[in-house]
C-alpha positions in Angstrom: 8.3 28.8 -22.6 10.6 30.4 -20.1 11.1 34.1 -19.9 14.3 35.5 -21.3 16.9 36.5 -18.6 19.4 34.9 -16.1 18.3 31.2 -15.3 19.7 28.5 -13.2 18.7 24.8 -13.1 18.7 23.0 -9.6 18.4 19.2 -9.2 17.1 17.0 -6.5 19.1 13.7 -6.5 17.2 10.8 -5.6 14.3 10.0 -8.2 15.8 13.0 -10.4 19.5 12.3 -11.1 19.4 8.6 -10.0 16.5 6.5 -9.8 17.4 5.1 -6.6 14.0 5.1 -4.5 13.7 1.2 -4.9 17.3 0.8 -3.5 16.6 3.2 -0.7 13.3 1.1 0.2 15.4 -2.0 0.2 18.2 -0.5 2.4 15.9 0.6 4.8 13.8 -2.7 5.0 17.4 -4.5 5.7 18.5 -1.9 8.2 15.3 -2.0 10.1 15.2 -5.7 10.2 18.7 -5.6 11.7 17.4 -3.6 14.5 14.4 -5.8 14.9 12.0 -3.5 13.1 9.4 -4.9 10.6 9.1 -2.2 7.7 5.5 -1.6 6.6 4.6 0.1 3.3 3.1 3.0 5.2 6.3 3.6 6.7 8.3 3.5 3.2 5.8 5.9 2.0 6.5 8.5 4.6 10.3 8.6 4.0 10.3 10.0 0.4 11.7 13.7 0.3 12.5 13.6 4.1 16.0 14.0 5.6 17.4 11.0 7.6 17.0 12.5 11.0 13.3 12.8 10.3 13.2 9.2 8.9 15.0 7.8 11.7 12.9 9.3 14.5 9.8 8.1 12.5 11.2 4.3 12.5 13.0 4.2 15.7 11.2 6.8 17.9 11.5 10.5 18.8 13.3 9.6 21.9 16.5 9.4 20.1 19.2 12.0 20.7 20.7 13.7 17.6 23.9 11.7 18.0 21.9 8.6 17.9 19.6 9.6 14.8 22.8 10.8 13.0 24.4 7.4 13.7 21.5 5.3 12.5 21.3 7.5 9.6 25.1 7.2 8.6 24.9 3.5 9.1 21.7 3.1 6.9 23.3 5.1 4.3 26.7 3.2 4.2 24.5 0.2 3.5 22.5 2.0 0.6 25.9 2.9 -1.0 27.2 -0.6 -0.7 23.8 -1.6 -2.2 23.7 0.8 -5.2 27.4 1.0 -6.0 27.6 -1.9 -8.4 24.6 -0.6 -10.5 24.6 3.1 -10.0 25.5 4.0 -13.6 22.6 1.5 -14.9 20.1 3.5 -12.7 20.7 7.2 -13.9 17.4 8.7 -14.9 17.4 8.5 -18.6 18.6 11.3 -20.5 20.0 13.1 -17.3 24.0 12.9 -18.4 23.1 14.3 -21.9 20.9 17.1 -20.7 23.4 18.2 -18.1 26.0 18.6 -20.7 23.7 20.1 -23.0 22.9 23.1 -20.2 26.4 23.6 -19.0 26.3 27.2 -20.2 23.8 27.6 -17.2 24.5 27.9 -13.6 23.6 24.2 -12.2 23.4 23.2 -8.8 22.3 19.8 -6.5 20.1 20.3 -3.7 19.2 17.1 -1.9 17.9 16.2 1.5 20.4 13.3 1.3 23.4 12.9 3.1 26.5 14.6 1.5 28.4 11.3 1.5 25.6 10.0 -0.8 25.6 12.9 -3.1 29.5 12.9 -3.5 29.4 9.1 -3.9 26.7 9.2 -6.6 28.1 12.1 -8.5 31.8 10.7 -8.2 30.7 7.2 -9.2 28.8 8.5 -12.3 31.5 11.2 -13.4 28.8 13.7 -13.0 30.2 15.8 -10.3 32.0 18.4 -12.7 28.7 19.1 -14.2 27.4 20.7 -10.9 28.8 24.2 -9.8 27.3 23.5 -6.2 26.2 20.5 -4.2 23.9 21.4 -1.4 22.9 18.6 1.1 20.5 18.1 3.9 23.1 18.8 6.6 23.9 22.2 5.0 20.5 23.7 6.2 18.4 24.0 9.4 15.3 23.1 7.8 15.0 20.0 5.3 12.3 20.2 2.5 9.5 21.0 2.2 11.0 24.2 3.7 12.5 26.3 0.8 15.8 26.8 2.6 17.9 24.4 0.9 16.8 25.7 -2.7 17.2 29.5 -1.3 20.7 28.3 -0.5 21.4 26.9 -3.8 20.1 29.9 -5.8 22.3 32.2 -3.4 25.5 29.9 -4.3 24.7 30.3 -8.1 24.1 33.9 -7.6 20.6 33.8 -9.4 17.3 35.2 -8.1 15.2 32.4 -7.2 12.4 33.6 -9.6 14.9 32.6 -12.3 15.7 29.2 -10.9 14.1 26.1 -12.4 13.7 23.2 -10.0 13.6 19.4 -10.8 11.7 17.2 -8.2 10.1 14.0 -7.9 8.4 14.1 -4.5 5.7 16.2 -3.0 7.9 17.6 -0.2 10.6 18.5 -3.0 8.0 20.5 -5.1 6.6 22.1 -2.0 9.9 23.4 -1.2 10.8 24.6 -4.9 7.4 26.4 -5.1 7.9 28.0 -1.6 11.3 29.3 -2.7 9.5 31.1 -5.6 10.9 28.9 -8.4 9.3 27.0 -11.3 9.3 23.2 -10.5 9.4 20.7 -13.3 8.3 17.2 -11.9 9.9 13.9 -12.8 7.7 11.0 -12.7 9.9 8.3 -11.1 7.9 8.4 -7.9 4.5 9.9 -8.4 2.5 10.6 -11.6 1.0 13.6 -10.5 2.9 16.4 -8.9 0.7 19.4 -8.0 2.3 22.7 -8.1 4.7 21.7 -11.1 4.7 23.6 -14.2 5.4 20.5 -16.3 5.9 16.8 -15.6 7.8 14.4 -17.5 8.8 10.8 -17.4 12.6 11.4 -17.6 15.0 13.9 -19.5 14.8 12.4 -23.0 11.1 13.7 -23.1 11.0 16.1 -26.0 8.3 18.4 -23.8 11.2 19.2 -21.8 13.3 20.8 -24.4 10.0 22.5 -25.9 9.2 24.1 -22.4 12.8 25.3 -22.1 12.6 26.8 -25.4 15.1 24.4 -27.1 17.8 25.0 -24.3 
């Protein structure tokens, strides 16, 4: 059970709020194809939990300027939004909407390596934006996950000590970021069955183990 006292909930987005990893895979495959790059499973495996500039340089080469890397990333994300738009409400992680509504008495933030436009698009299209006090994206910090900076910024905005924050993550990099920030991390198993460093893993937000761990929330 959680200790008593102030508490905040901080959510990653892809794989936690929306089960979008398959759409990101398809978007990268198509985007790379348009640039003459054949996407391997190994390449796709390296993208999870990373910021776009890191992924672009991995796929296209480290010689790219910051402007070129940003442009590639922005264009890929425009393709992603086009692909996920018609089905975004259908691929919400089960139980997330009800969970967020149920815990609105707590400070809640989103902290994602994703583009800010993606976060606003997903939260806007699903009607979830009012349920988050703050949205922090990968371009608001110098260091992307697995560095803890993004989670420490979210805690600071929520005015809650990091030790009183609970993070929800699906990737190894995200879990590492939450742990490094001194937060308790709950793993959502949309990407990996095992997430070392988490205090609990659940398949989705309908799992009764989650409510039990939170003390009935």
